[in-house]
C-alpha positions in Angstrom: -6.0 -5.1 24.4 -9.0 -3.7 26.2 -7.3 -4.0 29.6 -4.1 -2.3 28.4 -6.1 0.5 26.7 -8.3 1.1 29.8 -5.2 1.0 32.1 -3.7 3.8 29.9 -6.9 5.8 29.9 -7.5 5.2 26.1 -11.1 4.6 25.0 -11.0 2.6 21.8 -13.1 -0.1 20.1 -11.6 -2.9 22.3 -12.7 -1.2 25.5 -16.2 -0.5 24.1 -16.5 -4.2 23.0 -15.6 -5.3 26.5 -18.1 -2.9 28.1 -20.8 -4.3 25.8 -19.9 -7.9 26.6 -20.0 -7.3 30.3 -23.3 -5.4 30.0 -24.8 -8.1 27.9 -23.7 -10.8 30.4 -24.9 -8.8 33.4 -28.3 -8.1 31.7 -28.7 -11.6 30.6 -27.8 -12.9 34.1 -30.4 -10.7 35.7 -33.0 -12.0 33.3 -31.9 -15.6 33.9 -32.2 -15.2 37.6 -35.8 -14.0 37.0 -35.4 -11.1 39.5 -37.5 -8.8 37.4 -40.8 -10.0 35.8 -41.0 -9.5 32.0 -37.3 -8.7 31.7 -35.9 -8.9 28.1 -33.2 -11.5 28.6 -32.9 -12.6 25.0 -32.5 -9.0 23.8 -29.4 -8.5 26.0 -27.8 -11.6 24.8 -28.7 -10.9 21.1 -27.3 -7.4 21.1 -24.1 -8.6 22.8 -23.6 -11.3 20.2 -24.3 -8.9 17.4 -21.8 -6.3 18.6 -19.1 -9.0 19.1 -19.7 -10.4 15.6 -19.5 -6.8 14.2 -16.2 -6.3 16.0 -14.7 -9.6 14.8 -15.8 -8.9 11.2 -14.3 -5.3 11.3 -11.0 -6.7 12.6 -10.9 -9.2 9.9 -11.6 -6.6 7.2 -8.9 -4.3 8.7 -6.4 -7.2 8.6 -7.3 -8.0 5.0 -6.8 -4.4 3.9 -3.5 -4.0 5.7 -2.2 -7.3 4.3 -3.2 -6.4 0.7 -1.8 -2.9 0.8 1.5 -4.0 2.2 1.7 -6.7 -0.5 1.0 -4.1 -3.1 3.7 -1.8 -1.8 6.2 -4.7 -1.8 5.3 -5.6 -5.4 5.8 -1.9 -6.5 9.2 -1.9 -4.8 10.1 -5.2 -6.5 9.5 -3.5 -9.9 12.5 -1.1 -9.4 15.6 -2.4 -11.2 18.7 -3.0 -9.1 21.1 -1.8 -11.7 21.4 1.3 -13.9 23.6 1.8 -17.0 25.7 4.9 -16.3 27.1 6.7 -19.3 30.5 8.3 -18.9 31.6 11.5 -20.7 33.5 9.4 -23.3 30.3 7.4 -24.0 31.3 4.2 -22.3 28.6 2.4 -20.3 29.0 0.7 -17.0 26.3 -1.1 -14.9 26.2 0.2 -11.4 23.7 -0.2 -8.5 20.9 2.3 -8.6 22.1 3.7 -5.2 25.4 4.7 -6.7 23.8 7.1 -9.3 24.2 10.7 -8.3 22.3 13.8 -9.4 23.8 14.8 -12.8 24.8 11.3 -13.8 23.6 10.2 -17.2 22.0 6.8 -17.6 21.0 4.9 -20.7 17.7 3.1 -20.9 17.3 0.6 -23.8 14.0 -0.4 -25.4 12.0 -2.8 -23.2 14.0 -2.0 -20.0 12.5 -0.4 -16.9 13.6 3.1 -16.0 15.7 2.8 -12.9 15.3 6.4 -11.6 13.2 9.6 -12.1 14.9 12.1 -14.3 14.8 14.3 -17.5 15.4 12.9 -20.9 18.6 14.3 -22.4 18.5 12.7 -25.9 16.3 10.2 -27.8 12.6 9.7 -28.1 10.5 6.9 -26.8 7.1 5.8 -25.4 6.9 5.2 -21.7 4.3 3.1 -20.0 2.9 5.5 -17.3 -0.1 3.3 -16.3 1.1 2.9 -12.7 1.2 6.7 -12.3 -1.6 8.1 -14.5 -3.7 5.0 -15.1 -3.5 5.6 -18.9 -3.3 2.3 -20.8 -1.5 3.9 -23.8 2.3 4.6 -23.5 3.1 8.3 -23.6 5.6 9.7 -26.1 8.6 11.4 -24.5 11.5 13.3 -25.9 14.4 15.6 -24.8 13.7 17.9 -21.9 10.7 15.9 -20.7 10.5 14.0 -17.5 10.7 10.2 -17.1 9.4 8.4 -14.1 11.3 5.5 -12.6 9.9 1.9 -12.5 8.2 2.4 -15.8 9.0 0.6 -19.0 10.6 2.1 -22.1 8.1 0.7 -24.7 9.7 1.7 -28.0 11.5 -1.2 -29.7 13.6 0.7 -32.1 15.2 3.4 -30.0 17.1 3.9 -26.7 17.6 7.2 -25.0 19.7 8.8 -22.3 18.3 10.0 -19.1 
């Protein structure tokens, strides 16, 4: 990576690590050849090893953070339901893929179900678990005209509502 970055004229941590490694090796070699009396050979090697260890540790932490954040995003995407219950003008319900719901369509969310899309509540009252959005552990009461956020759970057991 250092060679590719240096060839493109980019100065990044990989290039700096290689410069440090070569400086440590060169300084250590000068000390080992005993060309200069009282030369700090051990210090060159120690600093070089310290910087390389720091680089390896930071790369490991970076990989750990990237892996965990991508797993978290995947888990959030897995929470979204695949189907929504579309309500026709005559009141009949049909289950359709979430992608087929258009702006203005009415969907029904029954108690205990996850809300498939963001929208406004048209009728009914319920409590929605908003902990993923707001961090509040207590479900929030929602009614007609209020917003409902997708991927949350309709907590109320006794009622369903239209979105």
